[in-house]
C-alpha positions in Angstrom: 18.1 11.5 -10.5 21.9 11.7 -10.4 22.1 8.1 -9.2 20.0 7.0 -12.2 22.4 8.8 -14.5 25.3 6.7 -13.1 23.6 3.3 -12.6 25.1 0.7 -14.8 25.6 -3.1 -14.9 28.9 -4.9 -14.4 29.0 -5.6 -18.2 32.4 -6.1 -19.7 31.2 -5.6 -23.2 29.9 -2.2 -22.4 33.2 -1.4 -20.7 35.1 -2.4 -23.9 32.8 -0.3 -26.1 33.2 2.7 -23.7 37.0 2.4 -23.6 37.4 2.1 -27.4 35.1 5.1 -28.0 36.7 7.1 -25.3 40.3 6.5 -26.5 39.4 7.4 -30.1 37.5 10.5 -29.1 40.1 11.6 -26.6 42.7 11.4 -29.4 40.5 13.4 -31.8 39.7 15.9 -29.0 43.3 16.2 -28.0 44.1 17.1 -31.6 41.5 19.9 -31.5 42.1 21.1 -27.9 45.8 20.6 -27.4 47.3 20.2 -30.8 48.5 16.7 -30.0 48.8 13.9 -32.6 49.2 16.4 -35.5 46.2 18.5 -34.6 45.9 22.3 -34.9 45.1 23.0 -31.3 42.3 25.0 -29.8 42.9 28.3 -31.6 43.5 26.7 -35.0 40.5 24.4 -34.7 38.2 27.3 -33.5 39.5 29.4 -36.5 38.8 26.6 -38.9 35.3 26.0 -37.5 34.3 29.6 -37.3 35.7 30.3 -40.8 33.6 27.4 -42.0 30.4 29.1 -40.7 30.1 27.3 -37.4 29.2 29.7 -34.6 31.9 29.9 -32.0 29.8 28.6 -29.1 28.9 25.5 -31.1 32.5 25.0 -32.3 33.6 25.2 -28.6 31.0 22.6 -27.7 32.1 20.3 -30.4 35.8 20.4 -29.3 34.7 20.0 -25.6 32.5 17.0 -26.4 35.3 15.2 -28.1 38.0 16.0 -25.6 36.2 15.9 -22.2 33.7 13.3 -23.5 36.7 11.1 -24.4 38.2 11.5 -21.0 34.8 10.8 -19.3 34.4 7.7 -21.3 37.9 6.4 -20.6 37.4 6.7 -16.9 33.7 5.9 -17.0 32.5 9.1 -15.4 29.2 10.6 -16.5 29.5 8.2 -19.4 25.9 8.7 -20.6 26.4 12.4 -20.8 29.8 12.0 -22.6 28.3 9.5 -25.0 25.3 11.7 -25.8 27.7 14.6 -26.5 29.7 12.5 -28.9 26.5 11.2 -30.6 25.2 14.7 -31.2 28.6 15.8 -32.5 28.7 12.9 -34.9 25.1 13.4 -36.1 25.9 17.1 -36.8 29.1 16.2 -38.6 27.3 13.7 -40.9 24.4 16.1 -41.7 26.5 19.2 -42.2 29.7 17.8 -43.8 29.9 14.1 -44.7 26.5 13.1 -46.1 27.2 14.3 -49.7 30.2 12.1 -49.9 28.4 8.8 -49.3 29.0 6.0 -46.8 32.7 5.2 -47.5 35.8 6.9 -46.3 38.1 8.4 -48.9 40.6 5.6 -49.0 41.7 6.2 -52.6 41.7 10.0 -52.5 39.2 10.0 -55.4 36.4 11.7 -53.4 36.3 15.4 -52.5 35.6 14.5 -48.9 35.2 11.7 -46.4 32.1 9.6 -46.1 30.3 8.9 -42.9 31.0 5.2 -42.1 33.2 6.1 -39.1 30.5 8.4 -37.8 27.9 5.7 -37.9 30.1 3.4 -35.8 30.7 6.1 -33.3 26.9 6.9 -33.2 26.0 3.3 -32.6 28.6 2.8 -29.8 27.5 6.1 -28.2 23.8 5.2 -28.3 24.5 1.9 -26.6 26.5 3.6 -23.9 23.9 6.4 -23.4 21.2 3.8 -23.0 22.9 1.0 -21.0 25.6 3.0 -19.1 29.3 2.7 -18.6 29.6 -1.0 -17.7 32.3 -2.6 -15.7 35.4 -0.9 -14.4 33.8 2.6 -14.4 33.6 5.4 -12.0 29.8 5.5 -12.7 29.5 1.9 -11.5 31.6 2.6 -8.4 29.7 5.7 -7.5 26.3 4.2 -8.0 27.0 1.2 -5.8 27.9 3.2 -2.8 25.3 3.4 -0.1 24.3 6.9 1.2 24.9 7.2 5.0 
């Protein structure tokens, strides 16, 4: 079962998608977890989420999915699990926050919130990785290729 979770092709396109999604979500996760890149850090983000009505365990899972999922995708370890966590995170974000604002981001500042176009792109990349695997240059590929002794 574990081997099936790791098995992936030597596909460079999958690797590119995984790396881009991983870098973007590591950066967003680092904002929430560590306060890097102008973020509020773990305490600030947890406070914001729980004040917004999100239960603390789910807020923690959202932060962890972005931070640890981003790291997992960058190195290509348990990429299907990481991608699934990010997909769930983005679906929840669309349904609970961004759907009323429409498709487009708030480029002009005229909307009261951000649309969900970014989320759709992340969902599409995440689904492709969850279905096809990490691709080339991944720990998943290296681990699934080793022969048991």
